[in-house]
C-alpha positions in Angstrom: -32.5 -18.3 -47.1 -34.7 -15.6 -48.4 -38.5 -16.1 -48.4 -39.9 -15.9 -51.9 -42.8 -13.5 -52.7 -45.1 -16.5 -53.0 -44.2 -17.8 -49.6 -44.5 -14.4 -48.1 -48.0 -14.2 -49.5 -48.8 -17.4 -47.7 -47.6 -15.9 -44.5 -50.0 -13.1 -45.0 -52.9 -15.3 -45.9 -56.1 -15.1 -44.0 -56.6 -18.8 -43.3 -56.3 -19.4 -39.5 -54.2 -16.2 -39.2 -54.5 -14.1 -36.1 -53.3 -10.5 -36.6 -50.1 -9.8 -34.7 -50.6 -7.7 -31.7 -48.0 -5.6 -29.9 -46.5 -7.5 -27.0 -46.7 -5.9 -23.6 -45.7 -6.8 -20.1 -43.2 -9.5 -21.0 -41.8 -10.7 -17.6 -38.1 -10.9 -18.7 -37.1 -7.3 -18.6 -34.4 -8.2 -16.1 -32.7 -10.3 -18.7 -32.5 -7.6 -21.3 -28.8 -7.1 -20.6 -28.0 -10.7 -20.0 -25.4 -11.6 -22.7 -26.1 -15.3 -22.6 -29.9 -14.8 -23.1 -29.3 -12.3 -25.9 -26.9 -14.8 -27.6 -29.5 -17.5 -27.3 -32.1 -15.2 -28.9 -29.8 -14.2 -31.8 -28.7 -17.7 -32.5 -32.2 -19.0 -32.5 -33.6 -16.2 -34.6 -31.1 -17.3 -37.2 -32.1 -20.9 -36.7 -35.8 -20.0 -37.1 -35.0 -18.0 -40.2 -33.2 -21.0 -41.7 -36.1 -23.3 -40.9 -38.5 -20.8 -42.5 -36.4 -20.8 -45.7 -36.4 -24.6 -45.9 -40.2 -24.6 -45.5 -40.5 -22.0 -48.2 -38.3 -24.2 -50.5 -40.7 -27.1 -49.9 -43.7 -24.8 -50.6 -42.1 -23.9 -53.9 -41.7 -27.6 -54.8 -45.4 -28.2 -54.0 -46.3 -25.2 -56.2 -44.0 -26.1 -59.1 -44.6 -29.9 -59.2 -48.1 -30.3 -57.8 -49.5 -26.9 -59.0 -50.9 -26.2 -55.6 -50.0 -22.6 -54.9 -53.0 -20.6 -53.7 -54.9 -21.3 -50.4 -58.1 -19.6 -51.6 -58.4 -22.3 -54.4 -58.3 -25.1 -51.8 -60.4 -23.9 -48.9 -63.4 -26.2 -49.8 -61.1 -29.2 -50.0 -59.5 -28.3 -46.7 -62.8 -28.5 -44.8 -62.8 -32.3 -45.3 -59.2 -32.7 -44.1 -57.9 -33.2 -40.5 -54.9 -30.9 -40.5 -53.2 -29.9 -37.2 -52.8 -26.2 -36.5 -50.6 -25.7 -33.5 -51.7 -22.9 -31.3 -49.3 -20.0 -30.5 -51.7 -17.5 -28.9 -49.5 -17.1 -25.8 -46.8 -15.7 -28.1 -48.9 -12.8 -29.4 -51.4 -11.9 -26.7 -51.1 -8.8 -24.7 -50.7 -11.0 -21.7 -47.5 -12.4 -23.3 -45.6 -14.7 -20.9 -42.2 -16.1 -22.0 -42.7 -19.4 -20.2 -46.0 -20.3 -21.9 -44.8 -18.9 -25.3 -41.7 -21.0 -25.2 -43.7 -24.1 -24.2 -46.2 -23.5 -27.0 -43.3 -23.2 -29.5 -41.8 -26.5 -28.4 -45.2 -28.2 -28.5 -45.9 -26.9 -32.0 -42.5 -28.0 -33.2 -43.4 -31.4 -32.0 -46.7 -31.4 -33.9 -45.2 -30.3 -37.1 -42.2 -32.6 -36.8 -44.7 -35.5 -37.0 -46.8 -33.8 -39.7 -43.8 -33.5 -42.0 -43.8 -37.3 -42.4 -46.8 -36.6 -44.7 -44.6 -34.3 -46.8 -41.7 -36.8 -46.9 -44.2 -39.5 -48.2 -45.6 -37.0 -50.7 -42.3 -35.8 -52.0 -39.9 -38.8 -51.7 -37.3 -37.2 -53.9 -37.0 -34.3 -51.4 -36.8 -36.6 -48.3 -33.3 -35.4 -47.4 -34.6 -31.8 -47.2 -37.5 -32.9 -45.0 -35.2 -34.9 -42.7 -32.8 -31.9 -42.4 -35.8 -29.7 -41.5 -36.9 -32.2 -38.9 -33.5 -32.3 -37.4 -33.3 -28.5 -37.2 -36.7 -28.4 -35.6 -35.6 -30.9 -32.9 -32.4 -28.9 -32.3 -34.4 -25.6 -32.0 -36.8 -27.3 -29.5 -33.8 -28.6 -27.5 -32.2 -25.1 -27.5 -35.4 -23.6 -26.1 -35.8 -26.3 -23.5 -32.2 -25.7 -22.3 -32.7 -22.0 -22.1 -35.9 -22.5 -20.2 -34.1 -24.7 -17.7 -31.3 -22.1 -17.4 -34.0 -19.5 -16.6 -35.6 -21.7 -14.0 -38.8 -22.0 -16.1 -41.0 -25.1 -16.1 -40.4 -27.4 -19.0 -42.1 -30.5 -20.4 -40.0 -33.5 -21.3 -41.4 -35.2 -24.4 -40.9 -38.9 -25.0 -38.6 -39.8 -27.8 -40.2 -39.4 -31.2 -41.9 -42.6 -32.4 -42.8 -43.2 -36.0 -46.5 -42.8 -36.0 -48.3 -44.5 -38.9 -49.0 -42.1 -41.8 -52.6 -40.8 -42.0 -54.7 -42.3 -44.7 -56.3 -40.1 -47.3 -59.4 -40.7 -49.4 -57.5 -39.7 -52.5 -54.0 -38.8 -53.7 -55.3 -35.2 -54.3 -56.4 -35.0 -50.7 -52.9 -36.1 -49.7 -51.4 -33.4 -51.8 -53.7 -30.7 -50.4 -52.9 -31.8 -46.8 -49.2 -31.4 -47.6 -49.9 -27.9 -48.9 -51.7 -26.8 -45.8 -49.3 -28.4 -43.4 -46.5 -26.3 -44.9 -48.7 -23.2 -45.0 -49.7 -23.6 -41.4 -46.1 -24.3 -40.3 -44.8 -21.3 -42.1 -47.3 -19.1 -40.2 -46.4 -20.8 -36.9 -42.7 -20.0 -37.6 -43.5 -16.4 -38.4 -45.2 -16.0 -35.0 -42.4 -17.8 -33.2 -39.8 -15.6 -35.0 -41.6 -12.4 -34.0 -41.8 -13.5 -30.4 -38.1 -14.2 -30.2 -37.3 -10.9 -31.9 -39.6 -9.1 -29.5 -37.6 -10.4 -26.6 -34.4 -8.9 -28.1 -35.9 -5.5 -27.7 -36.9 -5.6 -24.1 
């Protein structure tokens, strides 16, 4: 699915956005000709692109139905909200290491998997899209874990997802703004993950 101009603008927003740096010294040069590894990368680039498209679709719903479209207009409200921003610095530092990058991608997917419950509660008529997105995220995480194991890299086994209680919000508007920023942060996270996977295809 194509990313709309509005969603693309979100990707380029300044909030919590670290400029992309060229990746150097990745330790997987010996895998550059490995067909299985390249197939893993290509499949999961497509998977990540699909997830980004689904997040963009939800962002359009939030913009169209809740009229929350621009981050700059909401920054003051955001300061009062506890919104997770999963780190991915190991995927864009000059000291890029595939093992820690893959681990951060999986950890971040887990964080956003839980955060999307807020979106499902906010947009019940779009629950099916949210649940499909969560399933795709779980599958992407599983794919990365399997590839890490195949490469002999250390992995973390997460416990089965439990339904955590939904966070409470001081107002319905704060709930809406939280949903907006969860999606914006997740879209930026996916952009960084996508670039890291794409970089590995060029080693």
